[in-house]
N, CA, C and O atoms as a GROMACS GRO file, in nm:
protein
  196
    1MET      N    1   0.084  -0.118   0.000
    1MET     CA    2   0.000   0.000   0.000
    1MET      C    3   0.088   0.124   0.000
    1MET      O    4   0.193   0.127   0.064
    2ARG      N    5   0.046   0.224  -0.071
    2ARG     CA    6   0.121   0.351  -0.078
    2ARG      C    7   0.067   0.451   0.024
    2ARG      O    8  -0.047   0.440   0.070
    3ARG      N    9   0.149   0.545   0.055
    3ARG     CA   10   0.105   0.657   0.139
    3ARG      C   11   0.030   0.756   0.051
    3ARG      O   12   0.056   0.765  -0.069
    4LYS      N   13  -0.061   0.829   0.110
    4LYS     CA   14  -0.140   0.925   0.033
    4LYS      C   15  -0.050   1.032  -0.030
    4LYS      O   16  -0.079   1.080  -0.140
    5GLY      N   17   0.056   1.068   0.036
    5GLY     CA   18   0.149   1.168  -0.017
    5GLY      C   19   0.226   1.120  -0.138
    5GLY      O   20   0.279   1.202  -0.214
    6ASP      N   21   0.233   0.988  -0.159
    6ASP     CA   22   0.306   0.933  -0.272
    6ASP      C   23   0.219   0.916  -0.396
    6ASP      O   24   0.270   0.884  -0.504
    7LEU      N   25   0.088   0.935  -0.383
    7LEU     CA   26  -0.003   0.918  -0.496
    7LEU      C   27   0.001   1.040  -0.588
    7LEU      O   28   0.029   1.151  -0.542
    8PRO      N   29  -0.026   1.019  -0.718
    8PRO     CA   30  -0.029   1.134  -0.810
    8PRO      C   31  -0.142   1.229  -0.775
    8PRO      O   32  -0.246   1.188  -0.723
    9GLN      N   33  -0.123   1.357  -0.804
    9GLN     CA   34  -0.223   1.459  -0.775
    9GLN      C   35  -0.252   1.543  -0.898
    9GLN      O   36  -0.170   1.552  -0.989
   10LYS      N   37  -0.370   1.604  -0.899
   10LYS     CA   38  -0.411   1.697  -1.003
   10LYS      C   39  -0.484   1.813  -0.936
   10LYS      O   40  -0.521   1.805  -0.819
   11LEU      N   41  -0.504   1.921  -1.012
   11LEU     CA   42  -0.584   2.033  -0.965
   11LEU      C   43  -0.723   2.021  -1.026
   11LEU      O   44  -0.737   1.994  -1.145
   12CYS      N   45  -0.825   2.041  -0.944
   12CYS     CA   46  -0.963   2.035  -0.989
   12CYS      C   47  -0.994   2.155  -1.077
   12CYS      O   48  -0.959   2.268  -1.043
   13VAL      N   49  -1.059   2.131  -1.189
   13VAL     CA   50  -1.096   2.239  -1.281
   13VAL      C   51  -1.207   2.324  -1.221
   13VAL      O   52  -1.214   2.444  -1.250
   14GLY      N   53  -1.292   2.265  -1.139
   14GLY     CA   54  -1.405   2.336  -1.081
   14GLY      C   55  -1.367   2.428  -0.967
   14GLY      O   56  -1.404   2.546  -0.967
   15CYS      N   57  -1.294   2.375  -0.869
   15CYS     CA   58  -1.264   2.454  -0.748
   15CYS      C   59  -1.118   2.495  -0.737
   15CYS      O   60  -1.085   2.583  -0.657
   16GLY      N   61  -1.029   2.434  -0.815
   16GLY     CA   62  -0.889   2.470  -0.812
   16GLY      C   63  -0.808   2.404  -0.702
   16GLY      O   64  -0.689   2.432  -0.687
   17ARG      N   65  -0.870   2.316  -0.625
   17ARG     CA   66  -0.800   2.247  -0.516
   17ARG      C   67  -0.730   2.122  -0.568
   17ARG      O   68  -0.776   2.060  -0.664
   18PRO      N   69  -0.619   2.084  -0.505
   18PRO     CA   70  -0.552   1.960  -0.545
   18PRO      C   71  -0.629   1.839  -0.492
   18PRO      O   72  -0.687   1.844  -0.383
   19PHE      N   73  -0.631   1.732  -0.570
   19PHE     CA   74  -0.690   1.606  -0.525
   19PHE      C   75  -0.602   1.492  -0.570
   19PHE      O   76  -0.535   1.500  -0.672
   20ALA      N   77  -0.604   1.384  -0.491
   20ALA     CA   78  -0.516   1.270  -0.513
   20ALA      C   79  -0.586   1.159  -0.591
   20ALA      O   80  -0.709   1.152  -0.597
   21TRP      N   81  -0.505   1.074  -0.650
   21TRP     CA   82  -0.552   0.957  -0.724
   21TRP      C   83  -0.636   0.869  -0.633
   21TRP      O   84  -0.606   0.853  -0.514
   22ARG      N   85  -0.743   0.812  -0.690
   22ARG     CA   86  -0.826   0.717  -0.617
   22ARG      C   87  -0.834   0.588  -0.697
   22ARG      O   88  -0.824   0.588  -0.819
   23ARG      N   89  -0.852   0.479  -0.626
   23ARG     CA   90  -0.854   0.349  -0.692
   23ARG      C   91  -0.963   0.340  -0.798
   23ARG      O   92  -0.943   0.278  -0.902
   24LYS      N   93  -1.080   0.401  -0.772
   24LYS     CA   94  -1.189   0.394  -0.869
   24LYS      C   95  -1.156   0.471  -0.998
   24LYS      O   96  -1.224   0.451  -1.100
   25TRP      N   97  -1.056   0.556  -0.996
   25TRP     CA   98  -1.014   0.631  -1.115
   25TRP      C   99  -0.897   0.565  -1.186
   25TRP      O  100  -0.840   0.624  -1.277
   26ALA      N  101  -0.858   0.445  -1.147
   26ALA     CA  102  -0.739   0.379  -1.201
   26ALA      C  103  -0.744   0.366  -1.353
   26ALA      O  104  -0.644   0.390  -1.420
   27ARG      N  105  -0.858   0.330  -1.408
   27ARG     CA  106  -0.869   0.308  -1.553
   27ARG      C  107  -0.867   0.438  -1.634
   27ARG      O  108  -0.814   0.441  -1.745
   28ASP      N  109  -0.924   0.544  -1.579
   28ASP     CA  110  -0.936   0.668  -1.656
   28ASP      C  111  -0.878   0.791  -1.586
   28ASP      O  112  -0.934   0.900  -1.594
   29TRP      N  113  -0.766   0.774  -1.518
   29TRP     CA  114  -0.702   0.885  -1.446
   29TRP      C  115  -0.668   1.001  -1.538
   29TRP      O  116  -0.676   1.117  -1.497
   30ASP      N  117  -0.630   0.973  -1.663
   30ASP     CA  118  -0.594   1.080  -1.756
   30ASP      C  119  -0.713   1.168  -1.790
   30ASP      O  120  -0.694   1.286  -1.823
   31GLU      N  121  -0.834   1.116  -1.784
   31GLU     CA  122  -0.954   1.193  -1.818
   31GLU      C  123  -1.020   1.261  -1.699
   31GLU      O  124  -1.107   1.345  -1.718
   32VAL      N  125  -0.980   1.226  -1.577
   32VAL     CA  126  -1.040   1.284  -1.457
   32VAL      C  127  -1.000   1.432  -1.448
   32VAL      O  128  -0.882   1.466  -1.454
   33ARG      N  129  -1.102   1.519  -1.432
   33ARG     CA  130  -1.076   1.663  -1.426
   33ARG      C  131  -1.131   1.729  -1.300
   33ARG      O  132  -1.087   1.837  -1.261
   34TYR      N  133  -1.227   1.662  -1.236
   34TYR     CA  134  -1.294   1.720  -1.119
   34TYR      C  135  -1.274   1.633  -0.996
   34TYR      O  136  -1.259   1.511  -1.007
   35CYS      N  137  -1.273   1.695  -0.879
   35CYS     CA  138  -1.251   1.621  -0.755
   35CYS      C  139  -1.377   1.558  -0.701
   35CYS      O  140  -1.369   1.465  -0.620
   36SER      N  141  -1.494   1.606  -0.743
   36SER     CA  142  -1.619   1.554  -0.688
   36SER      C  143  -1.734   1.576  -0.785
   36SER      O  144  -1.720   1.646  -0.885
   37ARG      N  145  -1.848   1.516  -0.753
   37ARG     CA  146  -1.968   1.536  -0.835
   37ARG      C  147  -2.015   1.681  -0.828
   37ARG      O  148  -2.063   1.736  -0.926
   38LYS      N  149  -2.000   1.742  -0.712
   38LYS     CA  150  -2.043   1.881  -0.694
   38LYS      C  151  -1.966   1.975  -0.788
   38LYS      O  152  -2.025   2.064  -0.848
   39CYS      N  153  -1.837   1.954  -0.799
   39CYS     CA  154  -1.756   2.038  -0.888
   39CYS      C  155  -1.791   2.010  -1.034
   39CYS      O  156  -1.794   2.102  -1.116
   40ARG      N  157  -1.817   1.886  -1.067
   40ARG     CA  158  -1.849   1.849  -1.204
   40ARG      C  159  -1.981   1.911  -1.249
   40ARG      O  160  -1.996   1.948  -1.365
   41SER      N  161  -2.077   1.923  -1.156
   41SER     CA  162  -2.207   1.979  -1.192
   41SER      C  163  -2.206   2.132  -1.192
   41SER      O  164  -2.306   2.194  -1.227
   42GLY      N  165  -2.095   2.191  -1.153
   42GLY     CA  166  -2.084   2.338  -1.154
   42GLY      C  167  -2.132   2.400  -1.025
   42GLY      O  168  -2.163   2.520  -1.023
   43GLY      N  169  -2.138   2.323  -0.918
   43GLY     CA  170  -2.184   2.372  -0.789
   43GLY      C  171  -2.086   2.465  -0.721
   43GLY      O  172  -2.125   2.542  -0.632
   44THR      N  173  -1.960   2.460  -0.761
   44THR     CA  174  -1.860   2.548  -0.701
   44THR      C  175  -1.797   2.633  -0.811
   44THR      O  176  -1.800   2.597  -0.928
   45SER      N  177  -1.741   2.742  -0.771
   45SER     CA  178  -1.672   2.827  -0.867
   45SER      C  179  -1.527   2.842  -0.826
   45SER      O  180  -1.494   2.830  -0.709
   46ALA      N  181  -1.441   2.869  -0.922
   46ALA     CA  182  -1.300   2.886  -0.893
   46ALA      C  183  -1.280   3.012  -0.809
   46ALA      O  184  -1.346   3.113  -0.828
   47LYS      N  185  -1.187   3.002  -0.714
   47LYS     CA  186  -1.157   3.116  -0.629
   47LYS      C  187  -1.083   3.223  -0.708
   47LYS      O  188  -0.999   3.193  -0.793
   48LYS      N  189  -1.115   3.347  -0.680
   48LYS     CA  190  -1.045   3.458  -0.743
   48LYS      C  191  -0.943   3.510  -0.645
   48LYS      O  192  -0.978   3.573  -0.544
   49SER      N  193  -0.815   3.484  -0.673
   49SER     CA  194  -0.709   3.528  -0.581
   49SER      C  195  -0.617   3.625  -0.649
   49SER      O  196  -0.522   3.673  -0.588
   0.00000   0.00000   0.00000
């Protein structure tokens, strides 16, 4: 088993937060763009910093 810190990470297109690889995304990790269903549906907006 790997440590969470050793897993690949991406930035969510919806909220801009980093999220780590999950086992359920193993087959299509390259296509994953959002960290959650809420971000995918447009429930959150990117922070303006």
